[in-house]
C-alpha positions as CSV (number, residue, x, y, z in Angstrom):
1,M,-29.8,-7.3,42.9
2,G,-26.1,-7.8,43.6
3,G,-25.8,-10.5,41.0
4,K,-27.5,-8.2,38.3
5,R,-25.2,-5.3,39.1
6,S,-22.1,-7.5,38.9
7,S,-23.3,-8.8,35.6
8,L,-23.9,-5.2,34.2
9,V,-20.5,-4.1,35.3
10,S,-18.9,-7.2,33.7
11,E,-20.8,-6.5,30.4
12,Q,-19.9,-2.9,30.4
13,G,-16.2,-3.7,31.0
14,F,-16.2,-6.3,28.3
15,T,-17.7,-3.7,25.9
16,L,-14.9,-1.3,26.7
17,I,-12.3,-3.9,26.1
18,E,-13.9,-4.8,22.7
19,L,-13.8,-1.1,21.8
20,A,-10.2,-0.8,22.7
21,I,-9.3,-3.8,20.6
22,V,-11.2,-2.4,17.6
23,L,-9.4,0.9,17.9
24,V,-6.0,-0.8,18.1
25,I,-6.9,-2.9,15.0
26,I,-8.0,0.3,13.1
27,G,-4.8,2.0,14.1
28,L,-2.7,-0.9,12.8
29,I,-4.7,-0.9,9.6
30,L,-4.2,2.8,9.1
31,G,-0.5,2.5,9.9
32,S,-0.1,-0.3,7.4
33,V,-1.9,1.8,4.7
34,L,0.3,4.8,5.3
35,K,3.4,2.7,5.4
36,G,2.3,1.1,2.2
37,K,1.8,4.4,0.5
38,D,5.2,5.5,1.6
39,L,6.8,2.4,0.2
40,I,5.0,2.9,-3.1
41,N,6.1,6.5,-3.3
42,S,9.7,5.5,-2.5
43,A,9.6,2.9,-5.2
44,K,8.3,5.3,-7.8
45,Q,11.0,7.9,-6.8
46,K,13.8,5.3,-7.2
47,Q,12.3,4.2,-10.5
48,F,12.4,7.8,-11.8
49,Y,16.1,8.1,-10.7
50,N,17.1,4.9,-12.4
51,A,15.0,5.3,-15.5
52,F,15.7,9.0,-16.2
53,I,18.6,10.5,-14.3
54,K,20.9,7.5,-14.0
55,T,20.2,6.5,-17.6
56,W,21.2,9.9,-18.9
57,E,24.2,10.0,-16.6
58,L,25.4,6.7,-17.9
59,S,24.9,7.8,-21.5
60,I,27.0,10.9,-21.0
61,L,29.8,9.0,-19.2
62,S,29.7,6.2,-21.7
63,Y,30.1,8.7,-24.6
64,Y,33.0,10.3,-22.8
65,D,34.7,6.9,-22.2
66,R,34.3,6.0,-25.8
67,T,35.3,9.2,-27.5
68,G,37.2,11.3,-24.9
69,Y,34.7,14.1,-25.4
70,L,31.7,15.5,-23.6
71,L,28.4,14.7,-25.2
72,G,26.8,17.9,-26.4
73,D,30.1,19.8,-26.5
74,G,30.5,21.1,-30.0
75,E,28.6,20.2,-33.2
76,V,30.7,17.0,-33.7
77,N,29.5,15.7,-30.4
78,G,25.8,16.4,-30.9
79,G,26.0,20.0,-29.7
80,R,24.8,23.2,-31.4
81,S,25.5,23.8,-35.0
82,G,28.8,25.7,-35.5
83,H,29.9,25.4,-31.9
84,I,33.4,24.2,-31.2
85,I,34.6,21.9,-28.4
86,N,35.4,23.8,-25.2
87,G,34.7,21.2,-22.4
88,S,31.2,22.5,-21.7
89,F,27.6,21.5,-22.6
90,D,26.3,23.7,-25.5
91,D,23.1,24.5,-23.6
92,I,21.1,21.6,-25.0
93,N,17.6,22.9,-24.2
94,S,15.1,21.8,-26.9
95,N,13.7,18.7,-28.5
96,A,15.5,19.5,-31.7
97,L,18.9,19.7,-29.9
98,F,18.2,16.4,-28.2
99,V,17.7,14.8,-31.6
100,N,21.3,15.7,-32.3
101,I,22.3,14.2,-28.9
102,N,20.5,11.0,-29.8
103,T,22.2,10.8,-33.2
104,A,25.6,11.3,-31.6
105,L,25.0,8.5,-29.1
106,A,23.7,6.1,-31.8
107,S,26.6,6.9,-34.2
108,R,29.0,5.7,-31.5
109,G,27.1,2.5,-30.9
110,L,25.6,3.6,-27.6
111,E,22.1,3.1,-26.5
112,V,19.8,6.1,-26.7
113,P,17.8,6.7,-23.5
114,T,14.0,6.2,-23.6
115,T,11.4,7.5,-21.2
116,N,7.6,7.2,-20.5
117,T,6.9,10.2,-22.8
118,S,7.2,10.9,-26.5
119,T,10.6,12.6,-26.2
120,N,13.5,11.3,-24.1
121,R,14.3,14.7,-22.5
122,T,11.0,14.5,-20.5
123,Y,9.5,12.2,-17.9
124,A,6.0,12.1,-16.5
125,V,5.7,11.9,-12.7
126,T,3.1,12.5,-10.0
127,G,4.0,14.4,-6.8
128,T,2.2,14.2,-3.5
129,Y,1.1,17.9,-3.7
130,S,2.0,18.8,-7.3
131,G,-0.2,16.2,-9.1
132,S,0.9,15.1,-12.5
133,R,3.9,16.9,-13.9
134,T,6.4,16.5,-16.8
135,V,10.0,16.9,-15.7
136,T,12.2,18.4,-18.5
137,L,15.9,17.9,-18.9
138,R,18.4,20.5,-20.0
139,L,22.2,20.0,-20.4
140,T,24.2,23.1,-19.7
141,N,27.1,24.7,-17.9
142,R,25.7,26.2,-14.7
143,T,26.9,28.2,-11.7
144,N,25.2,27.5,-8.4
145,Y,26.5,28.5,-5.0
146,G,29.9,29.5,-6.2
147,Q,30.6,26.4,-8.3
148,T,30.4,26.2,-12.1
149,N,29.8,22.7,-13.4
150,N,28.4,20.9,-16.4
151,S,25.0,20.1,-15.1
152,M,21.8,18.2,-15.8
153,L,19.0,20.7,-15.1
154,L,15.6,19.3,-14.2
155,Y,12.6,21.6,-14.5
156,S,9.2,21.2,-12.7
157,V,10.3,18.5,-10.3
158,P,7.7,17.7,-7.5
159,T,9.3,18.9,-4.3
160,D,8.8,15.6,-2.5
161,L,10.7,14.0,-5.4
162,A,13.5,16.5,-5.1
163,Y,14.0,15.6,-1.4
164,A,14.2,11.9,-2.3
165,L,16.6,12.5,-5.2
166,D,18.9,14.6,-3.0
167,K,19.0,11.8,-0.5
168,I,19.6,9.2,-3.2
169,I,22.4,11.1,-4.9
170,D,24.1,12.8,-2.0
171,G,23.2,10.6,0.9
172,E,21.6,13.6,2.8
173,V,19.2,16.4,2.2
174,N,20.9,19.7,1.5
175,A,19.6,21.9,-1.3
176,T,22.8,24.0,-1.6
177,A,25.6,21.4,-1.3
178,G,26.7,18.2,-3.0
179,R,25.9,17.1,-6.6
180,C,22.2,17.6,-6.3
181,V,21.2,21.2,-5.6
182,L,18.3,23.7,-5.9
183,D,18.9,25.6,-9.2
184,R,19.5,29.3,-8.8
185,G,18.6,29.3,-5.1
186,A,19.8,31.9,-2.6
187,A,22.6,31.1,-0.1
188,G,21.2,28.9,2.7
189,A,18.1,27.9,0.6
190,T,16.1,24.7,1.2
191,W,13.9,22.6,-1.0
192,G,10.9,24.2,0.8
193,D,7.6,22.8,2.0
194,A,6.1,20.6,-0.7
195,S,2.6,21.6,0.4
196,T,3.3,25.3,-0.4
197,T,6.0,24.9,-3.0
198,P,4.8,21.9,-5.0
199,V,7.6,22.0,-7.7
200,V,11.2,23.2,-7.9
201,N,14.0,23.3,-10.5
202,M,17.1,21.4,-9.6
203,A,20.7,20.9,-10.9
204,I,22.7,17.7,-10.9
205,R,26.4,18.4,-11.2
206,M,28.3,16.2,-13.5
207,N,31.8,15.1,-12.5
208,I,33.2,15.8,-16.0
209,F,35.5,18.8,-16.7
C-alpha cells in the first residue's frame, strides 16, 4: 500500500510539472507572437513615414534649395493660378493642385513622389482599430497652439500611427508641441485613445519661412 501511494503522488507531481512546463511554453509562444506583431506594426509605421512624409519633405526642401522658393507658393512654383509669391503654401488641397506641384518639381529636374495609391497626395494604411484608411496630404499655412507655420496636414491618420509618427519626428509623444501636432486641437489636447478615437488629423510643421 505504501509503495502504491508513493507512486501515485509521484505520478501526480510529475503531471503538475508537465502542466507548468506547457503553460510556460504557451506563454512564451504568445509573447513571441505579440512581440512579432508589434515589430511588424513598427516596421509598417516607419515605412509610411519614409515613403510618404519624408519623401514629400525632401521634395519641398529640394525645391527650395534649387530655386530659393517654397514649392506651392505662387503660380510660378506650382501654387494656385493667379497667386503671387508670399512665403506661404497656397493651400494645396486637391488632386488638380497637386498635378501643378508635380509639374513644378519635374520642371526643376526633381523626382516626383509616388505612393501606393493612384495619386501621390494619398497613402493607404491600416490601423489597429481604424482598419483600412487612406491618409490625404494638404499643404497649407496653419495656426496651431499659437504658432503659424507652413505645414503638411495629414487627414484620417490612424491614431496608433499618429503616436508612432510623433515619436519618430519629435522623439517624444506630445500632441501639442514640436513639429508633429494634433491639428486644430484644444490646449492640452492628446492624441486620444485609439480604441475610441480610431483616426485623427495631424499637422507637421515645416521649417521653411
